[in-house]
C-alpha positions in Angstrom: 40.3 167.5 -20.1 41.0 168.7 -23.6 38.3 168.5 -26.2 38.0 165.1 -27.9 39.7 164.7 -31.2 37.8 163.6 -34.2 36.9 159.9 -34.4 39.0 157.8 -36.7 37.9 158.2 -40.3 39.8 155.4 -42.0 37.2 152.7 -41.4 36.2 150.5 -44.3 33.0 151.4 -46.2 31.3 148.3 -44.9 31.6 149.5 -41.3 34.1 146.9 -40.2 37.0 148.0 -38.0 40.5 148.3 -39.4 43.1 145.8 -38.2 45.2 146.3 -35.1 48.4 148.2 -35.1 51.4 146.9 -33.1 53.8 149.8 -32.4 56.9 148.2 -30.9 59.6 150.4 -29.3 62.5 148.2 -30.6 64.6 145.5 -29.0 61.6 143.2 -28.5 62.4 139.9 -26.8 63.3 137.3 -29.4 64.8 134.6 -27.1 62.6 134.0 -24.0 58.9 134.7 -23.6 58.7 136.6 -26.9 55.4 138.1 -25.7 55.1 140.8 -28.3 56.0 138.6 -31.3 53.6 135.9 -30.1 50.8 138.4 -29.9 51.6 139.5 -33.5 51.6 136.0 -35.0 48.4 135.1 -33.1 46.6 138.3 -34.3 47.7 137.4 -37.9 46.0 134.1 -37.7 48.6 131.7 -36.4 48.9 128.7 -38.7 46.8 130.6 -41.2 48.9 133.7 -41.1 50.6 135.1 -44.2 53.1 137.6 -43.0 54.6 140.2 -45.3 58.0 141.0 -43.9 59.5 144.4 -44.9 63.2 144.8 -43.9 63.8 147.9 -46.0 64.9 150.1 -43.1 67.6 147.6 -42.0 71.2 147.6 -43.3 71.7 143.9 -42.3 70.4 142.5 -45.6 69.4 138.8 -45.7 70.4 138.3 -42.0 67.4 140.3 -40.6 65.1 138.4 -43.0 66.4 135.1 -41.8 66.0 136.1 -38.1 62.3 137.2 -38.4 61.4 134.4 -40.8 62.7 131.8 -38.3 61.0 133.5 -35.4 57.6 133.8 -37.0 57.6 130.3 -38.2 58.8 129.0 -34.8 55.8 130.8 -33.3 53.4 129.1 -35.6 53.0 131.4 -38.6 51.9 129.6 -41.8 53.9 131.7 -44.3 56.4 134.5 -44.3 57.0 136.5 -47.5 60.0 138.9 -47.6 59.3 142.2 -49.4 62.4 144.4 -49.7 62.2 147.3 -52.0 65.4 149.3 -52.1 64.1 152.3 -54.2 60.9 154.1 -54.9 60.9 152.5 -58.3 60.9 149.0 -56.8 58.1 150.1 -54.4 55.9 150.4 -57.6 56.4 146.7 -58.4 52.9 145.2 -58.8 54.1 141.8 -57.5 55.1 143.4 -54.2 51.9 145.3 -54.0 50.0 142.0 -54.6 51.9 140.3 -51.8 50.8 143.0 -49.4 47.2 142.6 -50.6 47.2 138.9 -49.8 48.8 139.2 -46.4 47.0 138.8 -43.1 49.8 140.7 -41.4 52.6 143.2 -42.3 55.8 143.5 -40.2 58.3 146.3 -40.7 61.7 145.9 -39.1 64.0 148.4 -37.5 66.8 150.4 -39.0 66.8 153.8 -40.7 63.3 155.3 -40.5 64.1 158.1 -43.0 65.2 155.5 -45.5 62.0 153.5 -44.9 59.7 156.5 -45.3 61.6 157.8 -48.4 61.2 154.5 -50.2 57.7 153.4 -49.0 55.5 156.5 -48.3 53.5 157.8 -51.2 54.1 154.7 -53.4 51.8 151.9 -54.4 53.5 149.7 -51.8 52.8 152.3 -49.1 49.2 152.7 -50.2 48.9 148.8 -50.1 50.0 148.8 -46.5 47.4 151.5 -45.6 44.7 149.5 -47.5 45.8 146.3 -45.7 45.2 148.0 -42.4 41.8 149.3 -43.5 40.6 145.8 -44.6 41.5 144.3 -41.2 45.1 143.0 -41.6 47.6 143.4 -38.7 50.3 146.0 -39.3 53.3 145.9 -36.9 56.6 147.5 -36.8 59.6 147.7 -34.5 61.9 150.8 -34.0 61.8 152.4 -37.5 58.8 150.3 -38.3 57.0 151.8 -35.3 57.8 155.4 -36.2 56.5 155.2 -39.7 53.1 154.2 -38.6 52.2 157.7 -37.3 51.2 160.7 -39.4 54.4 162.5 -38.5 57.7 160.7 -37.9 60.9 161.5 -36.2 63.4 161.5 -39.1 66.6 161.8 -36.9 67.8 163.8 -33.9 69.7 163.8 -30.7 68.6 162.6 -27.2 68.3 164.5 -24.0 65.6 165.4 -21.4 65.4 169.1 -22.3 63.5 170.2 -25.4 65.7 172.4 -27.5 65.0 174.2 -30.8 66.1 172.2 -33.9 67.2 169.1 -31.9 65.2 166.8 -34.3 63.5 166.9 -37.6 60.2 165.4 -38.7 59.1 163.6 -41.9 55.8 162.2 -43.1 54.8 158.7 -42.1 52.1 156.3 -43.3 49.4 158.0 -41.2 48.0 154.8 -39.7 47.9 156.6 -36.4 46.4 160.0 -37.2 47.5 163.3 -35.6 50.4 161.8 -33.7 54.1 161.5 -33.7 55.7 158.2 -32.5 59.2 157.8 -31.1 60.9 154.6 -30.1 63.7 153.3 -27.8 62.1 156.1 -25.7 63.4 155.8 -22.2 66.5 153.8 -23.0 67.8 156.6 -25.3 66.4 159.5 -23.3 64.2 160.9 -26.1 61.9 162.9 -23.9 63.3 166.3 -25.0 63.0 165.7 -28.8 59.4 164.5 -28.5 58.6 167.6 -26.4 60.2 169.7 -29.0 58.0 168.3 -31.7 54.7 168.7 -29.8 55.7 172.2 -28.7 56.1 173.1 -32.4 53.0 171.2 -33.5 50.5 171.1 -30.6 47.8 169.5 -32.7 49.9 166.3 -32.5 49.8 163.7 -29.7 53.4 162.6 -28.8 53.8 158.8 -28.2 57.0 157.4 -26.9 57.4 153.6 -26.7 60.1 151.9 -24.6 62.1 148.9 -25.8 60.5 145.5 -25.5 57.2 147.3 -25.2 54.3 147.5 -27.6 51.4 149.9 -28.0 48.5 147.8 -29.5 46.1 150.2 -31.2 42.6 149.1 -32.1 39.4 150.8 -33.0 36.2 149.9 -31.2 32.6 151.1 -31.6 30.8 152.6 -28.6 27.7 154.6 -27.8 29.5 157.8 -29.0 31.0 156.4 -32.1 34.2 154.7 -33.0 37.2 155.2 -30.6 40.9 154.5 -31.1 42.2 152.6 -28.0 45.9 152.1 -27.1 46.7 149.1 -24.9 50.2 148.5 -23.5 52.0 145.2 -23.8 55.5 144.2 -22.7 58.2 145.1 -20.3 58.4 148.9 -20.3 56.0 151.8 -20.6 54.3 154.0 -23.3 54.6 157.7 -22.6 52.0 160.0 -24.1 52.4 163.8 -24.2 49.2 165.8 -24.8 50.0 169.4 -25.8 46.4 170.6 -26.5 46.8 173.4 -23.9 50.6 174.0 -24.1 52.2 177.3 -23.7 55.4 177.5 -25.6 57.9 179.9 -27.2 58.8 177.5 -30.0 57.8 180.2 -32.6 60.4 182.6 -31.4 63.1 180.5 -29.7 66.6 181.0 -31.1 68.8 178.2 -32.6 69.5 175.4 -30.1 68.0 177.2 -27.2 65.9 175.4 -24.6 62.1 175.7 -25.2 59.3 176.7 -23.0 56.8 173.9 -22.7 54.2 174.5 -20.0 50.9 172.7 -19.6 51.7 169.5 -21.4 49.6 166.6 -19.9 51.9 163.6 -19.4 50.7 160.0 -19.2 53.1 157.1 -18.4 51.3 153.8 -19.1 52.7 150.4 -18.0 51.7 147.0 -19.3 47.9 146.5 -19.0 47.0 150.2 -19.2 44.5 151.4 -21.7 44.3 154.9 -23.2 41.6 156.4 -25.4 43.4 158.3 -28.2 40.1 159.7 -29.4 39.2 161.5 -26.1 42.8 161.6 -24.9 41.9 160.1 -21.6 43.0 157.1 -19.5 40.4 154.2 -19.5 39.8 153.1 -15.9 40.8 149.5 -15.2 37.9 147.2 -14.4 37.5 146.2 -10.8 38.5 142.6 -10.2 37.2 140.6 -7.3 38.5 137.1 -6.4 35.5 134.7 -6.7 36.4 132.9 -3.4 36.6 136.2 -1.5 33.3 137.3 -3.1 31.5 134.1 -2.0 32.8 134.4 1.6 31.7 138.0 1.8 28.2 137.1 0.4 27.9 134.4 3.1 28.8 136.7 5.9 26.3 139.3 4.6 23.6 136.7 4.5 24.3 135.7 8.1 24.1 139.3 9.2 20.9 139.9 7.4 19.3 136.8 8.9 20.4 137.9 12.4 18.8 141.3 11.9 15.6 139.7 10.8 15.6 137.4 13.9 16.1 140.3 16.1 13.4 142.3 14.5 10.9 139.4 14.6 11.9 138.5 18.2 11.6 134.8 17.3 14.9 133.7 19.0 16.0 133.4 22.6 18.7 135.8 23.8 21.1 132.9 24.2 20.5 131.7 20.6 21.0 135.3 19.3 24.3 135.6 21.3 25.6 132.4 19.8 24.7 133.4 16.3 26.2 136.8 16.7 29.4 135.2 18.1 29.7 132.9 15.0 29.1 135.8 12.6 31.8 137.9 14.3 34.3 135.0 14.2 33.7 134.7 10.4 34.2 138.5 9.9 37.4 138.5 11.9 38.8 135.7 9.7 38.2 137.7 6.5 40.9 140.0 5.1 40.6 143.6 6.1 39.4 144.7 2.7 36.4 142.4 2.9 35.1 143.7 6.3 32.1 145.9 6.3 30.0 147.8 8.8 27.6 145.8 11.1 24.2 147.4 11.1 
């Protein structure tokens, strides 16, 4: 296992945990179960939610605002406030900054992530989003709105399974997820190669690829060894994590467009329900779950066997009574599923 990364350092001064991040791989379900969008609205406070909607990355104009406004209100959100700066100058507008400061949740739509970062990052509006996260608000984004949440962001590039020199370029993101690069539409657009290229060139970064209709829910939790950043997977697809801490690569000398050597990358493919510790870069084991009815039946069988052993040891029962009790116990054990049977001592 590679050495742990530093614990998150963006916690508020009062010790409270920052709000959750919802990193959505794009094309989230908007018609049927809407699992991811329901999770977002609920985390924002439901009827008490005040959602700041940022559609800057999209070229659809008012249409994208109308879609998400209707969706969030239908899912029970109390208020949706569109915030659409179209230039860095507009991203300095104090009214827009104030709207972010009053929001319980921020949602950034898909579109052109380089446009989104060029307008938002390093402006008062971008700083307000970071501060909203630190004070406990929910920050979510789909597609382009997912990529901008990492410290480094895929600006643009081609797909493909083989990492090649110069197949993509990287820009600065908001840094809500530190020491990481996030890519989206990951499996559907075959973006394995370009994420591998980035981590081969920058092995200090963790590569995170999120499939469509899939969400990486990132939270910070306190434990015995300090605060850890945990990633939980929600939705239909998977989250792929590439850990290049011990990579061997020729990225520093590879020629233009040539395939890259990338050996020793640790790969994690996480389906819904999986949890990954971004601080230690390790999978969190799933808790063992036992059906209550099965557990009760097993406990009863164990009590019968224990009593039988005591009767034998005390010699307080006739051989025929012991035989009948043993037969009843064996019948019960045979009726249990195989995984509930245990040795008879």
